[in-house]
N, C-alpha and C positions, 0 to 999 in steps of 0.2 A: 783446105783452101777452096774458096768458091771462085767460079768464073762467071762471066756475064750471062751465060746460058742456064745457070743453076741458081738464079737469085732466090728461088723459093726456099732453098735450104737456109737455115739460120741456127745459130748457136743457142743452147739452152739459156745462156745468160749473155747480156751485151758484152762486147769486147772489153770495155772498161772494167767490168766486174771480173771477167776471166783473168785479166792481167793483175788486178788488185788481189784476187783470192789465190792466184798461183795454181800450180799443178797439184798441190797437196790437198788433203781433205780439208774442207772449209772449216776455218777456225770459229766454230759457233760457240756462243755462250750457252749454258744449260737452259733448258726450258723450265717453266714454273711448275712447282709441285707442292701441293698442300696449300695452307693459308699463309698469306704474307701481308705485312702492313708497310706502307710507305706514306710520305706526306704528299707527294705529287706523283701521279701515274701519267706517263706519256705514252700514247699509242701511236706507233710509227717510228721506225728506226732509220729515217732518211735525214736529209740535211736539216729540215726544219725542226724535227723532233730532237735531233742530237744537239743542234745549236741551243734549243730551249733548255735542254738538260745542262749543258755547259754553262749557260748564262745563270741559271739558278744556282749551280754549284759554286760559281764564282762569287755571286752576291751573298748567298747564304749557305756556307759550307756545311752547316749542321742539318740542313734539310735533307731528308731521305727521298731520293728520286729513283723511280723505276721506269724503265722503257720496255714496252712490249712490242715485238716485231713479228709479224706473221710468217716471214721467211727469214732472210738474213739482212742485216743492216745494209742498205743501198740497193736492195733488190727491186725497188720501184723506180720512179722517175729520177731519183737522185743518182742512180747508176746507169741511166739509159739516155741521158741528154747529150747535147753536143759539147758540153764542157765550156760554155761561155759564161764567165762571171761578169755580168753586165750591170749597168746602173739604171736609174729611172729617168735620166736626162732625155732619152728619146720619147718618154711618156709624159713629158712635162705639160703638154697641152691638156692631157687627160687629168693630170694631178690638179691643174688649175680649176678644172670644172668641179672637182670634188672638195676643194678646200681653198683657203686664202692663198694669194700669191706668196706671202711670206712662208706659210706652211709648206707650200709646194717646193720652194727653193730649199727650205730646211731639210725636207725629206729626200729630195734629189741629191743634195750634198751629202746627206747621211748614207745614201745608197752607194755613192762613190767611195766614201770612207769605208763602207762595209767590204768592198772589194780589196782595198788596201789592208784592212784588218785581217781578212782571210789569209792573205799572203804572209802577214806577220805571225799569225797563229801557226801556220804551217812551219815557218822557220823556227819558231820558239819550241815547237813540240816535235820537230824532226819528222814531219809528215811529207813524204816524197810524192807530192801531188802534181809535180811538173807545173807549178804556178809560174805563168809567163805574162807579165804586165805589158804586153806589146800593143794594146789598144784594139780598136774596132773600126772597120770600114763599113759604112752604110752606102751601098752602091746601087747603080742602075745597070741592069743587064739587057734592057731594050729601051728604045727612045721614050716609050710611054712612062717609064719610071723616073726619067730625069726630073730633078727638082722635087722629088717626093719629100725631101727634108726641109724645103723652104719654109713652110708654115711653122714647123717646130723651131727652126732657128730664129724666125721672126718673133715668135712668142717668147722665146728665151731672151731675146734682146730687150724686149720691153720690161723684163724682170731683172735686167742687168747681168745676165749669165751668158757665158760664151764657151761651153764645153766642146763645141765642134769647130773644126777647121776645114773650110772648103778647099777641095783639091782640083787640079786640072785633070783631064783624062790621062795625060801622060804620067802624072804622079800616081794616080790610082793603079794604072797598069803596072808601073814599076814596083809598087808596094805589094800588089796582089799576085803578080805573075800571070795575069790573064788578060788577053786582048778583048775578051767579051765585055769587060767593064767599060761603060761609056762615061762615067763620072761618079762623083761621090764625095762624102765628107768623112772626116776622121775624128774619133773620140779617143783621147789618150787614157782615160781612167778605167779601161776594161782589160780584163785578163782572160787567158785560157787556162784550164786546169784539166787534170785527169780526174773526172768526177768520182769514179769508183775508188781511186786511191784516196781522194779527199774524204769521202764519207766513211771509209774504213779507218782512216786516220782520226776522224772525229770520234768514232766509236772507241778507239783505243784511248784517246784523251779523256773521254767521259768515264771509262772504266777506271783509269788512273785517278780521276777526281772523286771516286767513290760512288759513282752512279751504278745502279744495278741494271743489267740489260738481259732480257730473256728473249732469245731468238726462237724461231719455229714455234711461236706461242701466239696464235691469233686471239684477239678479243672476240668472244661470242656475243656478249651484250654487257650493258652496265645498268645499274640502278642507282639513282641519285636521291638522297634524302636530305633533310635539314642537318643531319649529323655527319654526312660524308658520302662517298661514292664506293659502291661495290662493283668490281670488274670481274666478270666470269670468263675464264679461259678453259680449254680442255683439261679436266682433272684438277683444277685448282681455282683459287679465289684470291684476288688482290684487293685489299681495303686501302682507300686513300682519302685524304681530305680534299684534294683537287685532282681533276682529270683534264688532260690536254689531248685533243684529237688532232693529229698531224699526219693524216694518211693521204694527202694530196687528192687525186681524182677519186679515190675510194670514199671520200666524204659525200659523194653523190648519193650514197645510200640513205641520207637523211633528207626528207622532203623540203625542210626549210632552207637547206643549203642548195639542194638540186634546182630550185626555182631560179637561182642566180648563177648556175654553173653549167657550162657546156663542156663535155669531155670529148676531146679529139685526139687522134693518133698522130704521132710525128715519126716518120720513117727515116732511118739512118743507115749509111754504109760506111765502111772503112776499107781503105786499100791495104794491100800488103806493104810492109816497110820498103821504101825506095828512096833513101836519103839523097843519093846523088841526083836522081831524076828530079826530085822535088827542089833541091838546091838550084838546079839549072833554070828553073822558072823565075827565080828572083823573089819568090814569095817570102816576105819577112817572117822569120821564125816566130811562132806563137800568135801571129796576127789573125784575129777573128774577122770574118766577113759575113754580112747578110745582104741580100738584095732587097728590092722594095715592092715585091709582089705580096698580095695578101696571103697566099699560100707560100709563106716565106721559105726561101732557100738559104741555108746557113752552112758555113764550111770553115775549116781551120786545119792547119798542119799540126802534127804531133811531134814530140821530142824524138821519137824513134823513126821519123821519116814517113809516116802515113799521112793520108788525107782523110779526114772525117767529114762527110757531106750529108746534110739532112734536109728534110722538107716537111713543113708543117701542114696541118689541115687534111689529114688522112681519114682513118676510120672514125665514124661518129658513134658516140655512146647512145644507148637507149635506156632511159629511165635509170634505175639503180643497178642494172646488170653490169658487172665488171669482172669478167673472167680473165685472170692474169695471163693464161697461156694465149688467149686470143689477142690480147693487147700487146704481147711481145712479138707478134708475127708481122713483118712488113707487108703492107697492102699494095704498094706501088713500086715494086722492084725495078721493072724495066724503065719506068719513067724517071726514077731516081738516078739510075745508072746513065741514062741518056743525057740528063741534065749535067751530071758531073763530067761526062765525056765532052759535052759541048763547051763547058766552062774551061776545062783544062785539057784540050786536045793533045798537048805535049806529053801528057801522062797516059795516053791511050793504051800503051803497052803494059801499064802497071795493073796487075790483077786486083779484083775485088776480093777481099779476104773475109769480110764479115758483114752481115746485115742484121738489123734488129728494129724494133719499134717501141715506143713508150707512150703512155697515156698522159695527156696534157690537160690540166685543170684550168680552162679558160673561164674567167668570170664574165658576167654580162657587160661590164664596162672596162675590161682588160686590165684591171688592177686587183691585187689581192685584198681580201677583207677578213677581218678578225672579229670575234665576239663570243658571246655565251650561247650555248645551244639549249633550246627549250627554256623552261622556267627556272632551272637551277643556276644559281650563281657560282656553282662549283665546277661546271663543265665548260671548257673553252675550246675554241678551234681556230685554225688559220688555214686559208685555202685561196685558190684563184691566182696563182703566180703567173699564169697565162704564158707559159713558155719561157719565163725569165725568172727562174728561182734560185739559181746557183749563188749569185751575189746577194739578192734581197732576202734569202732565207736567213742570213745572219741577222737582219733587222727583224724578220718575223720571229726569230727566237727571242729577241729582246722583248718584243711585244707580248708574246705568250708567257715568257718568264714573269713579266710584271703582272699580268693578269692572274697567273697561278699563285703568285705571292701576295695577291690582293694589294698591290701597290697603288700609289697615287702620283706617279711620276709622268714624264713626257711620253713614255711608251705605253703605259696603261691608258692614258688619255689621248693617244695618237689619233689623228683623223682617219687612220686606217682601221681603227676599231669602229666598224660601221656595218650597215646593211646596204648593198648596192641598190640604187634607185630603179634600176631596170630589172624587170621580171621576165624570164623567158617563158614561152608558151608551154603548155603541158604536152605529154606524149598522147597520141602518136604524132601530133602536129609538129612538135619540135624536130623529131627525127626526119619526118617527111620533108619539112621545110629545109632542114639542114642538107639533106641529100640533093634537093633541087638547087639550092644556092651553091653548094660545092660543085655540082656539075657545071653550073653557069660560070663559076670562077675558073674552072679548068679550061672551059671554052674561051673565056676572055684572055687568059694568060697564054694559051696556045696561039691565039690570033696575034697578040701583041709580040710574042717571041718571033713571029714571022713578019713583024712590022705591018700587020693588017689591023683594021678597025673591027672590033666586035660589034655585034648587032645591038640595037637599042634595047631589045628585050633582055639580052644577056647583061648589059650594063645596069639596067634597073634591078635585076635580080641580085647582082653582086652587091648592090648598096644595102641589101638587107642583112649582110653578114655583120654580127656584133663583135667579132674577134679581130685583134690586130697585134702583131708582134711589136711594132713600133708605132708612134704617132698617137 
């Protein structure tokens, strides 16, 4: 167990994955050995890759699908996030910029259905992922954040949609159990999950559906020709007709993706189980909460009485360099703990049990994008979930499944199959600019938390930030 003075220590895997894998030796599938042939090879055993495999298996049971995972399924962002299964309603204004209003409404509605379908899938397949459809509070934790949701609600109203309910401060405090919240809105279509259990459950369901999964089997490289794709792994080769790349932030290794992708760390803590203390706050079980700062703070209770509290916008990626051990280490332990203690002072005596970090694949316009990599029509990818992948990965799997099956349906032709219009600057300018902007954002939010006004220079710098969890 950790205490506040030892935040540097962290577990080799996020708490979610420790709980999902248990105390026994990890239940790994065997690695790949020799030459193998499949119809579709999926690289990445996280939520997007496994949903893709499951959608293919459901649509075309005779298709041979193989999943390659460099570690164990769920070892990346899929097992390190906060466990929010959110929709795209908070992103509606951005959706409208990318497509027609009708398409934006259709996709936002589909994203809400994806959350519900995730819960139904867990129930149907006996996946104990603690799916709790308790909704989401979008709140203000200082006066500068009040009304952050107004433009989104106004834009939704013009499209005839009203997924949010505006609350009084008293209602927000009663639902969240924290006096720090000054106001907010509620969205009912959001759930919380145990993401490690979810991804391991999807893995089991995929195996049961006939999908081959090879863990501890990293892809070294691939070669695409007119006849197919050859994937090289240590000591073996996999031949496929179609290749799907679903490795989240690790897709930054490809220059054509990297120019539209900013990799940032999100730091997370979990308290020890304290169900009685948590219940005394009045926090609705399973209720997800995010504040309205750009370096978003997000938090939720768990079924065993913990609080999981995270903060976005931490470590900044440089070029294609993605060291897994570096990205798993929290960068802002003291700041994270301080914000949690300020938000829930009634839980001050509850110890911090675990800390971790995960890499977030922020796209240049904050929405995911899908497409074909390079000149080959056989190589597909999906990336850029921008901190909101647990729910939308279900839709991402539908898109990638249709692309891999060479379909011509609403998913293969989705407006999300696109190239973002915004291109990020090259290194080292991207990293240097990111560090400067992130420092300005920290200064701005520190001032606003004290109800002070940040300087004009700081305000101007923060406007350069392309990322956003909501809005």
